[in-house]
NUZA-790843 format. One line per 10 residues: number of its first residue (from 1); for each residue x, y, z of N, C-alpha, C. Coordinates in nm, 4 decimals. Example, Ala and Ser with C-alpha at 12.3 -4.5 7.8 and 13.67 -1.06 7.14 Angstrom:
% NUZA-790843
1> 1.3190,-0.5690,0.7800,1.2300,-0.4500,0.7800,1.3200,-0.3300,0.7800; 1.2850,-0.2250,0.7080,1.3670,-0.1060,0.7140,1.2900,0.0030,0.7870
***
This chain:
% NUZA-790843
1> 0.0842,-0.1199,0.0000,0.0000,0.0000,0.0000,0.0875,0.1247,0.0000; 0.0525,0.2213,-0.0837,0.1232,0.3486,-0.0895,0.0303,0.4579,-0.0399; 0.0767,0.5384,0.0541,-0.0031,0.6460,0.1121,0.0441,0.7800,0.0563; -0.0482,0.8510,-0.0067,-0.0211,0.9821,-0.0646,-0.0916,1.0902,0.0162; -0.0231,1.2023,0.0361,-0.0867,1.3239,0.0857,-0.0624,1.4299,-0.0209; -0.1705,1.4843,-0.0760,-0.1608,1.5768,-0.1883,-0.2384,1.7031,-0.1548; -0.1756,1.8177,-0.1671,-0.2430,1.9449,-0.1416,-0.2992,2.0017,-0.2717; -0.4006,2.0871,-0.2575,-0.4559,2.1555,-0.3732,-0.5256,2.0637,-0.4717; -0.6154,1.9791,-0.4231,-0.6753,1.8761,-0.5092,-0.8148,1.9114,-0.5604; -0.8620,2.0294,-0.5345,-0.9983,2.0649,-0.5781,-1.0095,2.0688,-0.7304
11> -0.9048,2.1137,-0.7984,-0.9109,2.1294,-0.9436,-0.7703,2.1179,-1.0012; -0.7606,2.1315,-1.1328,-0.6316,2.1386,-1.1996,-0.5462,2.0145,-1.1826; -0.4164,2.0361,-1.1660,-0.3223,1.9254,-1.1530,-0.3525,1.8398,-1.0306; -0.3879,1.9033,-0.9207,-0.4159,1.8278,-0.7986,-0.5290,1.7293,-0.8166; -0.6343,1.7726,-0.8836,-0.7474,1.6846,-0.9108,-0.7048,1.5685,-0.9995; -0.6205,1.5972,-1.0984,-0.5756,1.4922,-1.1902,-0.4826,1.3934,-1.1205; -0.4026,1.4390,-1.0241,-0.3217,1.3445,-0.9453,-0.4129,1.2431,-0.8767; -0.5188,1.2924,-0.8154,-0.6117,1.2027,-0.7466,-0.6780,1.1097,-0.8472; -0.7188,1.1634,-0.9622,-0.7865,1.0823,-1.0626,-0.6980,0.9662,-1.1094; -0.5734,0.9963,-1.1422,-0.4850,0.8917,-1.1934,-0.4468,0.7920,-1.0845
21> -0.4249,0.8396,-0.9642,-0.3874,0.7492,-0.8551,-0.5045,0.6652,-0.8054; -0.6262,0.7117,-0.8311,-0.7441,0.6432,-0.7787,-0.7678,0.5074,-0.8433; -0.7043,0.4816,-0.9563,-0.7284,0.3541,-1.0255,-0.6485,0.2388,-0.9672; -0.5571,0.2695,-0.8768,-0.4743,0.1654,-0.8163,-0.5321,0.1265,-0.6805; -0.5774,0.0027,-0.6653,-0.6433,-0.0375,-0.5406,-0.5509,-0.0401,-0.4199; -0.4199,-0.0332,-0.4413,-0.3273,-0.0361,-0.3283,-0.2964,0.1033,-0.2746; -0.3506,0.2071,-0.3386,-0.3236,0.3445,-0.2960,-0.4226,0.3923,-0.1904; -0.3711,0.4669,-0.0953,-0.4542,0.5446,-0.0033,-0.4188,0.6901,-0.0253; -0.5187,0.7724,-0.0548,-0.4951,0.9114,-0.0928,-0.5650,1.0054,0.0041; -0.4885,1.0929,0.0655,-0.5449,1.2008,0.1452,-0.5417,1.3254,0.0576
31> -0.6582,1.3616,0.0063,-0.6722,1.4740,-0.0853,-0.7054,1.5989,-0.0047; -0.6113,1.6919,0.0009,-0.6287,1.8116,0.0830,-0.6811,1.9274,-0.0010; -0.7755,2.0006,0.0542,-0.8325,2.1178,-0.0115,-0.8281,2.2351,0.0851; -0.8279,2.3534,0.0287,-0.8172,2.4723,0.1133,-0.9376,2.4870,0.2062; -1.0562,2.4549,0.1536,-1.1772,2.4665,0.2341,-1.2776,2.3598,0.1925; -1.3440,2.3024,0.2894,-1.4460,2.2018,0.2610,-1.5778,2.2645,0.2179; -1.5860,2.3973,0.2222,-1.7094,2.4656,0.1848,-1.7115,2.5034,0.0371; -1.6012,2.4843,-0.0337,-1.5966,2.5174,-0.1753,-1.6616,2.4094,-0.2602; -1.6538,2.4271,-0.3925,-1.7109,2.3303,-0.4856,-1.6157,2.2119,-0.4982; -1.6526,2.1022,-0.4369,-1.5694,1.9820,-0.4385,-1.6329,1.8714,-0.5226
41> -1.7251,1.9087,-0.6087,-1.8019,1.8081,-0.6822,-1.7141,1.7184,-0.7684; -1.6155,1.7756,-0.8357,-1.5294,1.6946,-0.9219,-1.4484,1.5952,-0.8394; -1.3972,1.6411,-0.7269,-1.3190,1.5544,-0.6396,-1.4074,1.4468,-0.5772; -1.5254,1.4848,-0.5354,-1.6174,1.3885,-0.4744,-1.6655,1.2847,-0.5753; -1.6737,1.3237,-0.7011,-1.7120,1.2278,-0.8049,-1.6064,1.1190,-0.8183; -1.4804,1.1594,-0.8160,-1.3720,1.0603,-0.8215,-1.3785,0.9701,-0.6991; -1.4027,1.0302,-0.5851,-1.4070,0.9549,-0.4601,-1.5181,0.8506,-0.4605; -1.6313,0.8848,-0.5188,-1.7470,0.7972,-0.5110,-1.7728,0.7156,-0.6365; -1.6927,0.7379,-0.7395,-1.7175,0.6708,-0.8669,-1.7046,0.5188,-0.8523; -1.7864,0.4484,-0.9271,-1.7903,0.3022,-0.9141,-1.6578,0.2368,-0.9483
51> -1.5801,0.2989,-1.0379,-1.4539,0.2373,-1.0795,-1.3383,0.2754,-0.9877; -1.3637,0.3653,-0.8935,-1.2580,0.4058,-0.8012,-1.2302,0.2925,-0.7035; -1.1047,0.2517,-0.6982,-1.0691,0.1403,-0.6108,-0.9779,0.1833,-0.4965; -0.9145,0.2985,-0.5119,-0.8277,0.3477,-0.4048,-0.9124,0.4079,-0.2923; -0.8553,0.4127,-0.1736,-0.9217,0.4788,-0.0610,-0.8881,0.6274,-0.0664; -0.9886,0.7113,-0.0824,-0.9676,0.8550,-0.0957,-1.0358,0.9266,0.0209; -0.9595,1.0095,0.0902,-1.0108,1.0854,0.2036,-0.9895,1.2333,0.1749; -1.0966,1.3106,0.1791,-1.0897,1.4542,0.1522,-1.0840,1.5291,0.2842; -0.9774,1.6079,0.3005,-0.9575,1.6820,0.4252,-0.9243,1.8277,0.3949; -0.9555,1.9119,0.4893,-0.9258,2.0547,0.4756,-0.7858,2.0855,0.5259
61> -0.7115,2.1623,0.4483,-0.5825,2.2142,0.4942,-0.5519,2.3406,0.4155; -0.5592,2.4525,0.4822,-0.5333,2.5827,0.4219,-0.3859,2.6154,0.4408; -0.3094,2.6153,0.3319,-0.1652,2.6384,0.3429,-0.1288,2.7818,0.3789; -0.2263,2.8695,0.3818,-0.1991,3.0055,0.4282,-0.2237,3.0200,0.5779; -0.2643,2.9098,0.6426,-0.2965,2.9124,0.7849,-0.2081,2.8164,0.8628; -0.1244,2.8700,0.9506,-0.0379,2.7860,1.0337,-0.1207,2.6965,1.1252; -0.2341,2.7456,1.1712,-0.3204,2.6670,1.2588,-0.3791,2.5472,1.1848; -0.4242,2.5703,1.0623,-0.4801,2.4610,0.9824,-0.3748,2.3541,0.9566; -0.2526,2.3970,0.9281,-0.1443,2.3024,0.8994,-0.1056,2.2243,1.0248; -0.0928,2.2924,1.1367,-0.0470,2.2254,1.2594,-0.1491,2.1253,1.3126
71> -0.2762,2.1460,1.2808,-0.3798,2.0539,1.3281,-0.4007,1.9354,1.2342; -0.3339,1.9363,1.1197,-0.3571,1.8326,1.0196,-0.3224,1.6919,1.0678; -0.2076,1.6685,1.1323,-0.1758,1.5307,1.1727,-0.2851,1.4646,1.2540; -0.3445,1.5378,1.3456,-0.4515,1.4810,1.4274,-0.5706,1.4431,1.3417; -0.6057,1.5301,1.2481,-0.7202,1.5039,1.1613,-0.6883,1.3990,1.0553; -0.5639,1.3923,1.0149,-0.5224,1.3039,0.9062,-0.5360,1.1576,0.9434; -0.4877,1.1235,1.0601,-0.4830,0.9828,1.0968,-0.5705,0.9510,1.2180; -0.6817,1.0198,1.2288,-0.7742,0.9929,1.3387,-0.8148,0.8471,1.3407; -0.8431,0.7939,1.2228,-0.8829,0.6532,1.2130,-0.7806,0.5701,1.1372; -0.6631,0.6294,1.1140,-0.5597,0.5590,1.0378,-0.4246,0.5755,1.1076
81> -0.4232,0.5521,1.2362,-0.3059,0.5805,1.3180,-0.1826,0.5014,1.2765; -0.2023,0.3851,1.2144,-0.0885,0.3005,1.1805,-0.0235,0.3380,1.0472; -0.0865,0.4268,0.9710,-0.0350,0.4602,0.8390,0.0833,0.5558,0.8465; 0.1732,0.5420,0.7512,0.2839,0.6342,0.7337,0.2782,0.6897,0.5920; 0.3179,0.8148,0.5758,0.3091,0.8818,0.4459,0.4274,0.8416,0.3586; 0.3978,0.7875,0.2432,0.5021,0.7502,0.1482,0.5379,0.8649,0.0547; 0.4367,0.9391,0.0105,0.4606,1.0491,-0.0831,0.3798,1.1712,-0.0399; 0.4509,1.2798,-0.0156,0.3894,1.4089,0.0156,0.4066,1.4979,-0.1064; 0.2960,1.5362,-0.1675,0.2999,1.6145,-0.2902,0.2471,1.7546,-0.2610; 0.3392,1.8494,-0.2470,0.3042,1.9883,-0.2195,0.2650,2.0569,-0.3497
91> 0.1395,2.0408,-0.3886,0.0927,2.0902,-0.5173,0.0214,2.2247,-0.5074; -0.0401,2.2541,-0.3950,-0.1221,2.3750,-0.3820,-0.0385,2.5018,-0.3971; -0.0968,2.6004,-0.4644,-0.0300,2.7295,-0.4816,-0.1327,2.8330,-0.5242; -0.0972,2.9597,-0.5111,-0.1822,3.0673,-0.5618,-0.1052,3.1461,-0.6670; -0.1787,3.2040,-0.7596,-0.1216,3.2932,-0.8601,-0.2244,3.4027,-0.8844; -0.2024,3.5186,-0.8223,-0.2927,3.6328,-0.8361,-0.2172,3.7496,-0.8994; -0.2909,3.8477,-0.9437,-0.2317,3.9726,-0.9944,-0.1242,3.9444,-1.1001; -0.1661,3.8798,-1.2089,-0.0736,3.8357,-1.3133,0.0058,3.9503,-1.3761; -0.0525,4.0683,-1.3832,0.0143,4.1794,-1.4523,0.0995,4.2650,-1.3593; 0.0968,4.2342,-1.2313,0.1771,4.3110,-1.1361,0.3254,4.2810,-1.1546
101> 0.4067,4.3836,-1.1534,0.5513,4.3683,-1.1741,0.6267,4.4008,-1.0455; 0.7590,4.3846,-1.0501,0.8430,4.4174,-0.9347,0.8349,4.5663,-0.9020; 0.7978,4.6461,-1.0009,0.7916,4.7911,-0.9814,0.6534,4.8401,-0.9420; 0.5550,4.7515,-0.9461,0.4190,4.7955,-0.9154,0.3502,4.7163,-0.8045; 0.4033,4.6002,-0.7665,0.3311,4.5187,-0.6685,0.3385,4.5799,-0.5291; 0.2315,4.5580,-0.4527,0.2306,4.6053,-0.3148,0.2748,4.4928,-0.2219; 0.3091,4.5248,-0.0988,0.3603,4.4226,-0.0066,0.2659,4.3056,0.0138; 0.1359,4.3308,0.0176,0.0409,4.2238,0.0447,0.0405,4.1198,-0.0670; 0.0635,4.1626,-0.1899,0.0668,4.0686,-0.3019,0.1833,3.9721,-0.2879; 0.3013,4.0264,-0.2600,0.4179,3.9407,-0.2441,0.4038,3.8513,-0.1212
111> 0.3569,3.9073,-0.0119,0.3453,3.8300,0.1120,0.2442,3.7169,0.0993; 0.1338,3.7407,0.0304,0.0335,3.6351,0.0161,0.0883,3.5189,-0.0659; 0.1649,3.5478,-0.1704,0.2242,3.4409,-0.2511,0.3297,3.3642,-0.1714; 0.4130,3.4357,-0.0975,0.5149,3.3692,-0.0167,0.4509,3.2846,0.0944; 0.3437,3.3352,0.1530,0.2783,3.2634,0.2624,0.2251,3.1284,0.2169; 0.1527,3.1274,0.1055,0.0928,3.0030,0.0572,0.1922,2.9152,-0.0177; 0.2728,2.9761,-0.1049,0.3568,2.8978,-0.1962,0.4903,2.8547,-0.1371; 0.5344,2.9211,-0.0322,0.6652,2.8884,0.0266,0.6540,2.8498,0.1739; 0.5943,2.9372,0.2535,0.5822,2.9095,0.3964,0.4903,2.7893,0.4190; 0.3834,2.7797,0.3413,0.2908,2.6675,0.3563,0.3591,2.5323,0.3423
121> 0.4306,2.5074,0.2317,0.5027,2.3804,0.2178,0.6069,2.3579,0.3266; 0.6697,2.4658,0.3729,0.7689,2.4516,0.4797,0.7030,2.4009,0.6079; 0.5925,2.4639,0.6454,0.5232,2.4246,0.7682,0.4585,2.2875,0.7548; 0.4126,2.2553,0.6336,0.3478,2.1255,0.6144,0.4461,2.0112,0.6367; 0.5675,2.0245,0.5848,0.6667,1.9201,0.6084,0.7024,1.9120,0.7562; 0.7154,2.0253,0.8213,0.7426,2.0238,0.9654,0.6325,1.9485,1.0399; 0.5091,1.9767,1.0037,0.3952,1.9173,1.0732,0.3846,1.7667,1.0496; 0.4117,1.7244,0.9254,0.3935,1.5836,0.8898,0.5210,1.5006,0.9011; 0.6308,1.5639,0.9322,0.7604,1.4950,0.9336,0.7599,1.3674,1.0190; 0.7015,1.3702,1.1396,0.7009,1.2472,1.2206,0.6188,1.1344,1.1577
131> 0.5332,1.1669,1.0624,0.4452,1.0673,1.0016,0.4994,1.0131,0.8699; 0.6176,1.0589,0.8284,0.6742,1.0120,0.7022,0.7275,0.8690,0.7163; 0.7090,0.7906,0.6124,0.7657,0.6560,0.6069,0.9180,0.6658,0.5981; 0.9899,0.5595,0.6287,1.1372,0.5647,0.6274,1.1975,0.6103,0.4952; 1.1347,0.5762,0.3844,1.1868,0.6153,0.2531,1.0850,0.7017,0.1788; 1.0268,0.7958,0.2506,0.9260,0.8840,0.1923,0.9883,0.9763,0.0875; 0.9028,1.0186,-0.0062,0.9426,1.1164,-0.1067,0.8560,1.2407,-0.0907; 0.9212,1.3555,-0.0842,0.8532,1.4839,-0.0693,0.8758,1.5628,-0.1976; 0.7664,1.6017,-0.2621,0.7750,1.6717,-0.3896,0.7175,1.8114,-0.3739; 0.8012,1.9122,-0.3900,0.7564,2.0505,-0.3883,0.7319,2.0927,-0.5328
141> 0.6053,2.1108,-0.5684,0.5729,2.1463,-0.7063,0.6094,2.2922,-0.7291; 0.7109,2.3127,-0.8103,0.7644,2.4450,-0.8374,0.7214,2.4898,-0.9771; 0.8088,2.5611,-1.0459,0.7787,2.6123,-1.1798,0.9073,2.6594,-1.2445; 0.9108,2.6516,-1.3770,1.0267,2.7062,-1.4476,1.0451,2.8537,-1.4220; 0.9345,2.9246,-1.3942,0.9429,3.0683,-1.3687,1.0116,3.0964,-1.2354; 1.0337,2.9906,-1.1557,1.1085,3.0048,-1.0309,1.2567,2.9791,-1.0481; 1.2994,2.9506,-1.1715,1.4414,2.9267,-1.1991,1.5120,3.0594,-1.2232; 1.6044,3.0948,-1.1363,1.6785,3.2194,-1.1552,1.7634,3.2132,-1.2824; 1.8131,3.0950,-1.3161,1.8953,3.0798,-1.4366,1.8150,3.1090,-1.5633; 1.6920,3.0569,-1.5697,1.6106,3.0768,-1.6894,1.5667,3.2216,-1.7042
151> 1.5347,3.2875,-1.5933,1.4936,3.4275,-1.5994,1.6142,3.5173,-1.6268; 1.7257,3.4903,-1.5612,1.8451,3.5731,-1.5790,1.8974,3.5679,-1.7218; 1.8841,3.4536,-1.7861,1.9347,3.4378,-1.9228,1.8377,3.4905,-2.0277; 1.7169,3.5251,-1.9873,1.6182,3.5745,-2.0815,1.5367,3.4669,-2.1497; 1.5623,3.3407,-2.1154,1.4835,3.2325,-2.1751,1.3399,3.2335,-2.1247; 1.3194,3.2883,-2.0062,1.1859,3.3170,-1.9546,1.1830,3.4645,-1.9158; 1.0730,3.5308,-1.9457,1.0648,3.6732,-1.9160,1.0398,3.7016,-1.7692; 1.0662,3.8239,-1.7251,1.0417,3.8636,-1.5859,0.8936,3.8952,-1.5659; 0.8125,3.7895,-1.5654,0.6673,3.8054,-1.5524,0.6187,3.7353,-1.4255; 0.4921,3.7576,-1.3922,0.4308,3.6927,-1.2747,0.5229,3.7073,-1.1535
161> 0.5632,3.8297,-1.1262,0.6725,3.8553,-1.0323,0.6531,3.7903,-0.8956; 0.5390,3.8127,-0.8325,0.5193,3.7597,-0.6966,0.5218,3.6070,-0.6966; 0.4574,3.5480,-0.7947,0.4560,3.4016,-0.8074,0.5969,3.3496,-0.8335; 0.6682,3.4163,-0.9240,0.8043,3.3766,-0.9590,0.8961,3.3803,-0.8373; 0.8874,3.4870,-0.7594,0.9706,3.5005,-0.6396,0.9372,3.3906,-0.5387; 0.8085,3.3613,-0.5225,0.7695,3.2584,-0.4256,0.8175,3.1205,-0.4668; 0.8199,3.0928,-0.5969,0.8673,2.9626,-0.6439,1.0193,2.9531,-0.6366; 1.0895,3.0638,-0.6593,1.2349,3.0638,-0.6407,1.2681,3.0368,-0.4944; 1.1891,3.0941,-0.4045,1.2090,3.0698,-0.2617,1.1775,2.9241,-0.2273; 1.0757,2.8676,-0.2916,1.0418,2.7270,-0.2692,1.1571,2.6368,-0.3140
171> 1.2227,2.6742,-0.4223,1.3375,2.5960,-0.4689,1.4499,2.5954,-0.3659; 1.4795,2.7109,-0.3083,1.5829,2.7171,-0.2057,1.5404,2.6392,-0.0814; 1.4131,2.6493,-0.0464,1.3603,2.5704,0.0661,1.3829,2.4219,0.0410; 1.3590,2.3782,-0.0825,1.3772,2.2374,-0.1175,1.5201,2.1928,-0.0907; 1.6172,2.2751,-0.1273,1.7576,2.2403,-0.1048,1.7877,2.2261,0.0439; 1.7342,2.3166,0.1233,1.7565,2.3081,0.2682,1.6885,2.1843,0.3262; 1.5647,2.1600,0.2864,1.4937,2.0426,0.3362,1.5663,1.9137,0.2981; 1.6117,1.9074,0.1737,1.6757,1.7855,0.1243,1.8003,1.7499,0.2032; 1.8672,1.8516,0.2570,1.9915,1.8278,0.3297,1.9703,1.8173,0.4808; 1.8472,1.8358,0.5244,1.8206,1.8329,0.6677,1.7290,1.7191,0.7112
181> 1.6605,1.6566,0.6162,1.5745,1.5433,0.6530,1.6604,1.4221,0.6866; 1.6011,1.3271,0.7551,1.6750,1.2076,0.7946,1.7092,1.1223,0.6720; 1.8097,1.0395,0.6888,1.8555,0.9543,0.5797,1.7416,0.8643,0.5311; 1.7270,0.8558,0.4004,1.6217,0.7742,0.3409,1.5088,0.8561,0.2825; 1.4819,0.9732,0.3415,1.3764,1.0614,0.2917,1.4331,1.1473,0.1785; 1.3592,1.1582,0.0689,1.4039,1.2313,-0.0496,1.3132,1.3516,-0.0726; 1.3725,1.4694,-0.0877,1.2963,1.5919,-0.1155,1.3443,1.6500,-0.2483; 1.2516,1.6765,-0.3393,1.2859,1.7346,-0.4690,1.1896,1.8475,-0.5019; 1.2324,1.9333,-0.5948,1.1436,2.0321,-0.6560,1.1054,1.9790,-0.7934; 0.9808,2.0022,-0.8329,0.9317,1.9475,-0.9586,0.8593,2.0551,-1.0385
191> 0.9002,2.0697,-1.1649,0.8319,2.1589,-1.2577,0.7338,2.0756,-1.3396; 0.6020,2.0954,-1.3225,0.5040,2.0133,-1.3943,0.4834,2.0549,-1.5387; 0.5570,2.1571,-1.5833,0.5376,2.2074,-1.7183,0.4244,2.3091,-1.7237; 0.4114,2.3739,-1.8394,0.3085,2.4771,-1.8557,0.1784,2.4097,-1.8964; 0.1057,2.3598,-1.7982,-0.0129,2.2775,-1.8226,-0.1386,2.3625,-1.8390; -0.2358,2.3051,-1.9072,-0.3603,2.3739,-1.9402,-0.4582,2.3723,-1.8230; -0.4236,2.4467,-1.7208,-0.5106,2.4629,-1.6048,-0.5533,2.6090,-1.5981; -0.6417,2.6387,-1.5043,-0.6819,2.7779,-1.4838,-0.5610,2.8637,-1.4504; -0.4703,2.8113,-1.3696,-0.3499,2.8850,-1.3342,-0.2555,2.8969,-1.4531; -0.2531,2.7939,-1.5383,-0.1632,2.7946,-1.6537,-0.1946,2.9025,-1.7550
201> -0.3216,2.9434,-1.7620,-0.3594,3.0519,-1.8519,-0.3755,3.0086,-1.9963; -0.4056,3.1049,-2.0806,-0.4376,3.0784,-2.2202,-0.3185,3.0306,-2.3020; -0.1973,3.0604,-2.2592,-0.0789,3.0242,-2.3372,-0.0257,2.8850,-2.3045; -0.0879,2.8154,-2.2120,-0.0419,2.6813,-2.1736,-0.0505,2.5856,-2.2918; 0.0457,2.4952,-2.2998,0.0551,2.4047,-2.4144,0.0474,2.2571,-2.3758; 0.0628,2.2257,-2.2492,0.0741,2.0866,-2.2052,-0.0588,2.0361,-2.1489; -0.1004,1.9193,-2.1941,-0.2222,1.8602,-2.1409,-0.2018,1.8207,-1.9949; -0.3031,1.8434,-1.9146,-0.2959,1.8135,-1.7716,-0.2643,1.6658,-1.7480; -0.3274,1.5785,-1.8256,-0.3072,1.4351,-1.8091,-0.1613,1.3961,-1.8328; -0.0996,1.4581,-1.9332,0.0396,1.4267,-1.9655,0.1333,1.4760,-1.8557
211> 0.1078,1.5965,-1.8059,0.1899,1.6523,-1.6988,0.1871,1.5632,-1.5756; 0.0669,1.5269,-1.5337,0.0513,1.4474,-1.4112,0.1106,1.3078,-1.4288; 0.0864,1.2468,-1.5415,0.1432,1.1142,-1.5675,0.2954,1.1201,-1.5605; 0.3534,1.2267,-1.6165,0.4981,1.2419,-1.6135,0.5510,1.2605,-1.4724; 0.4868,1.3499,-1.3965,0.5311,1.3750,-1.2587,0.5254,1.2474,-1.1763; 0.4148,1.1755,-1.1850,0.4001,1.0538,-1.1054,0.5033,0.9487,-1.1459; 0.5355,0.9425,-1.2739,0.6375,0.8489,-1.3194,0.7746,0.8845,-1.2646; 0.8072,1.0143,-1.2639,0.9357,1.0593,-1.2098,0.9422,1.0313,-1.0604; 0.8339,1.0602,-0.9891,0.8303,1.0385,-0.8440,0.8502,0.8910,-0.8115; 0.7871,0.8052,-0.8888,0.7994,0.6616,-0.8651,0.9432,0.6139,-0.8783
221> 1.0192,0.6795,-0.9645,1.1566,0.6372,-0.9879,1.2608,0.7046,-0.9009; 1.2193,0.7938,-0.8110,1.3156,0.8650,-0.7274,1.3876,0.7694,-0.6330; 1.5194,0.7915,-0.6202,1.5995,0.7127,-0.5279,1.6654,0.8009,-0.4250; 1.7374,0.7408,-0.3328,1.7969,0.8160,-0.2219,1.9017,0.9166,-0.2688; 1.9546,0.8984,-0.3886,2.0541,0.9923,-0.4387,1.9951,1.1118,-0.5103; 1.8633,1.1209,-0.5169,1.7982,1.2275,-0.5932,1.7591,1.3480,-0.5093; 1.7797,1.3435,-0.3816,1.7417,1.4543,-0.2949,1.8057,1.5846,-0.3379; 1.7260,1.6923,-0.3411,1.7774,1.8235,-0.3756,1.7823,1.8532,-0.5241; 1.7220,1.7680,-0.6068,1.7204,1.7932,-0.7501,1.5981,1.8771,-0.7885; 1.6083,1.9476,-0.9016,1.4992,2.0251,-0.9589,1.4695,1.9597,-1.0928
231> 1.3538,1.8943,-1.1021,1.3243,1.8091,-1.2164,1.2007,1.8553,-1.2922; 1.2036,1.8365,-1.4231,1.0883,1.8598,-1.5084,0.9997,1.7350,-1.5049; 0.8752,1.7485,-1.5433,0.7830,1.6337,-1.5435,0.8307,1.5205,-1.6324; 0.9229,1.5488,-1.7224,0.9795,1.4455,-1.8092,1.0949,1.3718,-1.7449; 1.1423,1.4232,-1.6323,1.2591,1.3668,-1.5657,1.3863,1.4432,-1.5949; 1.3807,1.5363,-1.6895,1.4982,1.6174,-1.7231,1.5296,1.7143,-1.6097; 1.6563,1.7510,-1.5991,1.7000,1.8454,-1.4968,1.6612,1.9871,-1.5358; 1.6152,2.0650,-1.4385,1.5845,2.2061,-1.4593,1.6943,2.2876,-1.3919; 1.7403,2.3912,-1.4577,1.8442,2.4759,-1.3993,1.7851,2.5560,-1.2828; 1.8640,2.5681,-1.1777,1.8188,2.6444,-1.0620,1.8119,2.7941,-1.0949
***
């Protein structure tokens, strides 16, 4: 049995992770959403569908709230105390104020992106660390726009400033986590590609199904020597 904890599963890539993993009867999936009061119909359909064979549990976890994150372990394994997390997929993120630049953004815009996209994953690993399996894999879903090398070289433009800064910070967090977790646990940053989600926008070129299939394939193949890598959904290395 493989136990997954996945954030941001209401829609987009997170929903597709649950969909693809749900077909394996040996999987147990804790699908985390920011709020249980939102529209969870798509996620609940996967959970209740006749062909779904995996055990899927929908739980609330707001990555912008330290209280919500710190209370998660108690809520997570209330009836599953013996389970250990094999794969933690930090997928949830926000992307607001797309046209705001480094010269026009206000402090609240930058802080909100850093809180959810960087601080949230940091606190989540702290909170769930005692529940990780001996050879757990932690995946921080990043973005090419968080690569300082790609932006500095001009291969990617200086756009989506607050989001870009938060993902660059997430990449550095990944390096620190990878070198501080206990032996056997692997932490990586993962670029899922420019997928056709609401966050991906009109210029996205990659099908959601292909992105998720690629990420899950890369995660499955991760070994103890892969900690601290920044990988594309294809398995290729991404420049920091």
